C-alpha positions as CSV (number, residue, x, y, z in Angstrom):
1,X,0.0,0.0,0.0
2,X,2.9,2.4,0.8
3,X,4.4,1.8,-2.6
4,X,1.0,2.6,-4.3
5,X,0.7,5.8,-2.3
6,X,4.2,6.9,-3.3
7,X,3.5,6.0,-6.9
8,X,0.3,7.9,-7.0
9,X,1.9,10.9,-5.2
10,X,4.7,11.0,-7.7
11,X,2.5,10.7,-10.8
12,X,0.0,13.4,-9.6
13,X,2.7,15.8,-8.4
14,X,4.6,15.6,-11.7
15,X,1.4,15.8,-13.7
16,X,0.3,19.0,-11.9
17,X,3.6,20.8,-12.5
18,X,2.9,23.5,-15.0
19,X,-0.7,22.3,-15.4
20,X,-3.6,24.8,-15.4
21,X,-4.5,23.7,-11.9
22,X,-1.2,24.9,-10.6
23,X,-1.5,28.2,-12.5
24,X,-4.9,28.6,-10.8
25,X,-3.4,28.0,-7.4
26,X,-0.8,30.6,-8.1
27,X,-3.4,33.0,-9.3
28,X,-5.7,32.5,-6.3
29,X,-2.7,32.9,-4.0
30,X,-2.2,36.4,-5.4
31,X,-5.8,37.3,-4.5
32,X,-6.7,35.5,-1.3
33,X,-5.1,34.4,1.9
34,X,-2.8,31.4,1.4
35,X,-4.6,29.2,4.0
36,X,-8.0,29.7,2.3
37,X,-6.5,28.7,-1.1
38,X,-4.7,25.6,0.4
39,X,-7.9,24.6,2.2
40,X,-9.9,24.9,-1.0
41,X,-7.4,22.9,-3.0
42,X,-7.4,20.2,-0.3
43,X,-11.2,19.9,-0.3
44,X,-11.4,19.9,-4.1
45,X,-8.6,17.3,-4.3
46,X,-10.3,15.0,-1.8
47,X,-13.6,15.1,-3.7
48,X,-12.3,14.8,-7.3
49,X,-9.8,12.1,-6.6
50,X,-12.4,10.1,-4.7
51,X,-14.6,10.3,-7.8
52,X,-11.7,9.3,-10.0
53,X,-10.7,6.4,-7.8
54,X,-14.3,5.2,-7.6
55,X,-14.7,5.4,-11.3
56,X,-11.5,3.5,-12.0
57,X,-12.1,0.9,-9.4
58,X,-15.8,0.2,-9.8
59,X,-16.7,1.3,-13.3
60,X,-13.5,1.5,-15.3
61,X,-15.1,4.3,-17.3
62,X,-14.8,8.1,-17.4
63,X,-17.2,11.0,-16.9
64,X,-18.4,13.2,-19.8
65,X,-15.1,15.0,-19.7
66,X,-15.6,17.1,-22.9
67,X,-18.8,18.8,-21.6
68,X,-17.2,19.4,-18.2
69,X,-14.1,20.9,-19.8
70,X,-16.2,23.2,-22.0
71,X,-18.2,24.4,-18.9
72,X,-15.0,24.9,-17.0
73,X,-13.4,27.0,-19.8
74,X,-16.5,29.2,-20.1
75,X,-16.6,29.8,-16.3
76,X,-12.8,30.6,-16.2
77,X,-13.2,33.1,-19.0
78,X,-16.1,34.7,-17.1
79,X,-14.0,34.9,-14.0
80,X,-11.1,36.5,-15.9
81,X,-13.3,39.1,-17.5
82,X,-14.9,39.9,-14.2
83,X,-11.5,40.3,-12.5
84,X,-10.3,42.6,-15.3
85,X,-13.5,44.7,-15.1
86,X,-13.1,45.2,-11.3
87,X,-9.4,46.2,-11.8
88,X,-10.3,48.7,-14.5
89,X,-13.2,50.1,-12.4
90,X,-11.0,50.6,-9.4
91,X,-8.4,52.5,-11.5
92,X,-11.0,54.6,-13.3
93,X,-12.7,55.7,-10.1
94,X,-9.2,56.6,-8.6
95,X,-10.0,54.7,-5.4
96,X,-7.6,52.6,-3.5
97,X,-8.0,48.9,-4.4
98,X,-9.6,46.9,-1.6
99,X,-7.5,44.2,-0.3
100,X,-8.7,40.9,-1.9
101,X,-7.3,39.0,1.0
102,X,-9.8,40.8,3.2
103,X,-12.8,39.4,1.4
104,X,-15.1,37.1,3.4
105,X,-13.2,33.8,3.9
106,X,-16.4,31.7,3.1
107,X,-16.8,33.4,-0.2
108,X,-13.2,33.0,-1.2
109,X,-13.2,29.4,-0.1
110,X,-16.3,28.6,-2.2
111,X,-14.7,30.2,-5.3
112,X,-11.5,28.2,-4.9
113,X,-13.3,24.9,-4.3
114,X,-15.7,25.4,-7.2
115,X,-13.0,26.4,-9.6
116,X,-10.7,23.5,-8.7
117,X,-13.5,21.0,-8.8
118,X,-14.5,22.0,-12.3
119,X,-10.9,22.3,-13.5
120,X,-9.9,18.9,-12.2
121,X,-12.9,17.0,-13.5
122,X,-11.9,15.6,-16.8
123,X,-8.3,16.8,-16.5
124,X,-5.4,14.6,-17.4
125,X,-4.6,14.1,-13.7
126,X,-8.1,12.6,-13.2
127,X,-7.4,10.2,-16.0
128,X,-4.1,9.2,-14.2
129,X,-6.0,8.5,-11.0
130,X,-8.6,6.5,-12.9
131,X,-5.9,4.4,-14.6
132,X,-4.0,3.8,-11.3
133,X,-7.1,2.8,-9.3
134,X,-8.1,0.3,-11.9
135,X,-5.0,-1.8,-11.2
136,X,-4.2,-0.8,-7.6
137,X,-5.9,-0.3,-4.3
138,X,-8.3,2.6,-4.7
139,X,-7.7,3.8,-1.2
140,X,-4.0,4.0,-1.6
141,X,-4.3,5.7,-5.0
142,X,-6.8,8.2,-3.6
143,X,-4.5,9.0,-0.7
144,X,-1.4,9.5,-2.8
145,X,-3.3,11.5,-5.4
146,X,-4.7,13.9,-2.9
147,X,-1.2,14.4,-1.3
148,X,0.4,14.9,-4.7
149,X,-2.2,17.4,-5.8
150,X,-2.1,19.4,-2.6
151,X,1.7,19.4,-2.6
152,X,1.8,20.8,-6.2
153,X,-0.8,23.4,-5.2
154,X,1.2,24.3,-2.1
155,X,4.3,24.9,-4.2
156,X,2.3,27.2,-6.5
157,X,0.8,29.1,-3.5
158,X,4.4,29.6,-2.1
159,X,5.4,31.2,-5.5
160,X,2.2,33.3,-5.5
161,X,2.9,34.6,-2.0
162,X,6.5,35.5,-2.9
163,X,5.5,37.3,-6.1
164,X,2.6,39.0,-4.5
165,X,4.7,40.8,-1.9
166,X,6.5,42.8,-4.6
167,X,3.6,43.8,-6.8
168,X,0.9,46.4,-6.3
169,X,-2.7,45.3,-5.9
170,X,-3.9,46.5,-9.4
171,X,-1.0,44.7,-11.1
172,X,-2.0,41.5,-9.3
173,X,-5.6,41.9,-10.3
174,X,-4.7,42.5,-14.0
175,X,-2.3,39.5,-13.9
176,X,-4.9,37.3,-12.3
177,X,-7.6,38.2,-14.9
178,X,-5.2,37.6,-17.8
179,X,-4.2,34.3,-16.4
180,X,-7.8,33.2,-16.0
181,X,-8.4,34.1,-19.6
182,X,-5.4,32.1,-20.7
183,X,-6.4,29.1,-18.7
184,X,-10.0,29.3,-19.8
185,X,-9.1,29.5,-23.5
186,X,-6.6,26.6,-23.2
187,X,-9.3,24.5,-21.5
188,X,-11.8,25.2,-24.3
189,X,-9.3,24.5,-27.0
190,X,-8.3,21.2,-25.4
191,X,-11.9,20.2,-25.2
192,X,-13.1,21.3,-28.6
193,X,-9.9,20.6,-30.6
194,X,-8.3,17.6,-28.9
195,X,-6.0,16.9,-31.8
196,X,-4.7,20.4,-32.0
197,X,-1.5,19.6,-30.2
198,X,0.0,21.1,-27.0
199,X,2.2,23.8,-28.6
200,X,-0.5,25.3,-30.9
201,X,-3.0,25.1,-28.1
202,X,-0.7,27.2,-25.8
203,X,0.1,29.6,-28.6
204,X,-3.6,30.2,-29.5
205,X,-4.6,30.5,-25.9
206,X,-2.2,33.4,-25.4
207,X,-4.1,35.4,-28.0
208,X,-7.1,35.9,-25.7
209,X,-5.2,37.7,-22.8
210,X,-3.2,39.6,-25.4
211,X,-6.3,40.9,-27.0
212,X,-7.8,41.7,-23.6
213,X,-4.7,43.6,-22.6
214,X,-4.8,45.6,-25.9
215,X,-8.5,46.4,-25.3
216,X,-7.7,47.6,-21.7
217,X,-4.9,49.8,-23.0
218,X,-7.2,51.3,-25.7
219,X,-9.9,52.0,-23.1
220,X,-7.4,53.5,-20.7
221,X,-6.2,55.9,-23.4
222,X,-9.7,56.9,-24.2
223,X,-10.6,57.5,-20.6
224,X,-7.5,59.6,-19.8
225,X,-7.5,61.6,-23.0
226,X,-10.0,64.3,-21.8
227,X,-7.9,64.8,-18.7
228,X,-4.9,65.8,-20.8
229,X,-6.6,69.0,-22.0
230,X,-6.3,71.7,-19.5
231,X,-9.2,74.2,-18.8
232,X,-8.5,77.5,-20.6
233,X,-7.9,80.5,-18.4
234,X,-10.7,83.0,-18.6
235,X,-8.2,85.8,-18.4
236,X,-6.7,84.7,-21.7
237,X,-9.7,86.1,-23.5
238,X,-8.9,89.6,-22.2
239,X,-5.2,89.6,-23.2
């Protein structure tokens, strides 16, 4: 059993490195308190790996992963656009950005758990758990998979905390929104065009945040342009 736990841990940890789930963990760590993000990842990992282990052990079949992936991509795109909208509104109103970490813990926890559950259902790490549990003890596979997923998420959280200490709040918000757009687009491409290939998928996914950044820049110039014109001095008309 120990060998199966270690095997599952290694497989899931390596599979999560550089995966969209780890990018999501890093992004959430920039916005919320680290312990909320880690708790959300843990709960989501326990649930999704229990589903995967059960499917692999009892059924040997997969869930409707394409539909789940499409829903996940759409939700992530919506979250990205919402984040960018909030960041732009705070900048336009010239108000200090509210600390995201000060948001209600329950709300932040629900957001993290929901996002990770959707992201992991139908992901390649779930397939790995299903495959392992079909030939090994499902309990050992479930334990190792949860530990591996949480460890990879914890690594991303540590990076997010380190980076977040040196960046202003608005930059963090913009970066988070763009990352969500990138992850959402990559998820949709992976679901709708499974034969596209990893490199083209990543390249095409980068177009969405690039276009969003260009749109924000254009809107920013349009907003600040009237402020560049100074009010004429009434005395000038008498000179």
